[in-house]
C-alpha positions, -999 to 999 in steps of 0.1 A, spaced: 455 -444 279 420 -455 297 439 -471 327 471 -466 345 479 -507 340 466 -507 306 493 -494 284 508 -497 251 546 -501 246 571 -485 220 607 -501 223 636 -479 207 665 -498 209 692 -506 184 694 -544 195 674 -570 182 680 -595 207 676 -572 233 641 -560 216 632 -595 214 640 -598 254 618 -569 257 589 -583 241 588 -619 256 589 -598 291 560 -578 282 541 -611 272 544 -617 309 525 -585 319 490 -587 303 482 -550 310 517 -535 293 516 -545 253 538 -539 229 525 -521 197 561 -513 178 596 -517 180 622 -493 162 659 -501 157 671 -462 161 660 -428 175 645 -412 139 624 -448 135 613 -443 172 603 -408 162 581 -416 135 565 -445 154 558 -423 186 537 -402 161 521 -426 146 513 -452 176 511 -430 204 521 -453 229 514 -448 267 553 -460 276 582 -456 258 613 -478 267 646 -461 250 678 -472 247 705 -443 258 735 -455 232 723 -458 196 737 -454 165 726 -420 147 706 -400 168 710 -413 203 687 -414 233 689 -382 248 685 -366 217 655 -389 209 643 -382 245 645 -344 237 626 -345 204 599 -368 219 594 -343 248 592 -314 225 565 -332 205 535 -312 217 511 -345 207 531 -369 225 525 -374 264 537 -407 271 557 -421 296 595 -424 288 617 -448 308 652 -449 295 665 -485 293 703 -490 290 737 -506 303 753 -471 314 752 -464 353 772 -432 345 762 -401 367 764 -382 336 739 -401 318 716 -408 344 716 -369 352 715 -361 314 684 -382 307 666 -371 339 674 -334 331 659 -338 296 626 -353 312 628 -391 313 602 -406 339 625 -432 347 659 -450 345 666 -484 346 695 -512 337 693 -538 313 703 -562 341 671 -556 364 654 -590 371 625 -593 349 599 -594 380 618 -564 392 616 -547 358 582 -555 356 573 -542 389 591 -507 379 573 -506 348 539 -509 365 554 -481 387 558 -459 358 524 -467 346 515 -451 379 529 -420 375 559 -426 397 598 -418 386 613 -449 385 651 -460 392 671 -486 395 677 -491 429 716 -489 426 713 -458 415 696 -441 438 731 -436 459 741 -421 426 713 -393 422 712 -385 456 749 -371 451 740 -357 423 711 -335 439 737 -327 468 758 -313 444 734 -294 424 738 -255 415 714 -228 427 680 -237 445 652 -230 427 631 -203 438 600 -209 461 564 -203 446 558 -176 466 590 -153 451 582 -170 418 547 -159 414 529 -193 406 492 -192 400 470 -208 422 463 -232 388 500 -235 386 506 -243 424 478 -270 417 496 -285 390 526 -284 405 514 -304 436 498 -331 411 532 -334 394 550 -341 431 525 -368 434 533 -385 401 509 -374 380 511 -376 339 496 -344 320 467 -370 308 460 -373 344 461 -341 353 439 -331 328 413 -351 338 414 -344 376 412 -304 369 387 -309 335 411 -291 311 424 -301 280 459 -317 280 473 -287 262 461 -264 285 482 -284 313 512 -287 291 512 -247 287 509 -248 325 537 -267 337 563 -253 308 553 -219 326 552 -225 362 590 -249 352 601 -214 340 589 -193 370 605 -218 394 637 -220 374 635 -258 373 642 -277 335 617 -306 338 589 -317 355 609 -345 376 630 -318 389 601 -303 401 587 -332 416 622 -340 435 625 -307 442 588 -302 459 591 -333 481 625 -326 493 610 -288 499 581 -303 517 548 -289 524 554 -252 522 567 -251 483 527 -263 477 
């Protein structure tokens, strides 16, 4: 990806009419261009590996490989570094929390107004976590009820480099942007992220970003 607003998009959704709607929506935004469509998770994984998109729009409830398992496999693939946004009809707390904990970069409802949807997708490509506004209270409640606070960086023994990367994650940087900023390989960044999450007792970079923001400067 050469520009934060020049994104190749892959859509994974088992409803043909909805995929057509997304294609029409993306036609309204020159900087977001559709490079592939998949009707199921398995095909979506194949296309993601072949096309190397910058942004993946992923449905939650699909036959066969569902959205969460597809997301888990996408995140496990070392060669992929796409932003992944769930695009679904489900506003259930369990689904939202599961998606974010599995590594989604956003969770948007399908009934979002087209102009708002495009604005949120642009935000996603700027490295921001994007959530449909009507879900914010739900997420806040889930965070309040979350178990055990993660370790503070001082207690976790983060290295200076890991602290630096944690700070960039909190600012919404993708692995590619972090690598470019620090003049290191993307693979190196991925290893650091994996280690710092383990040390802090967190599962995803989204949890890390939210935690750092809530903890304030002392966590950086």
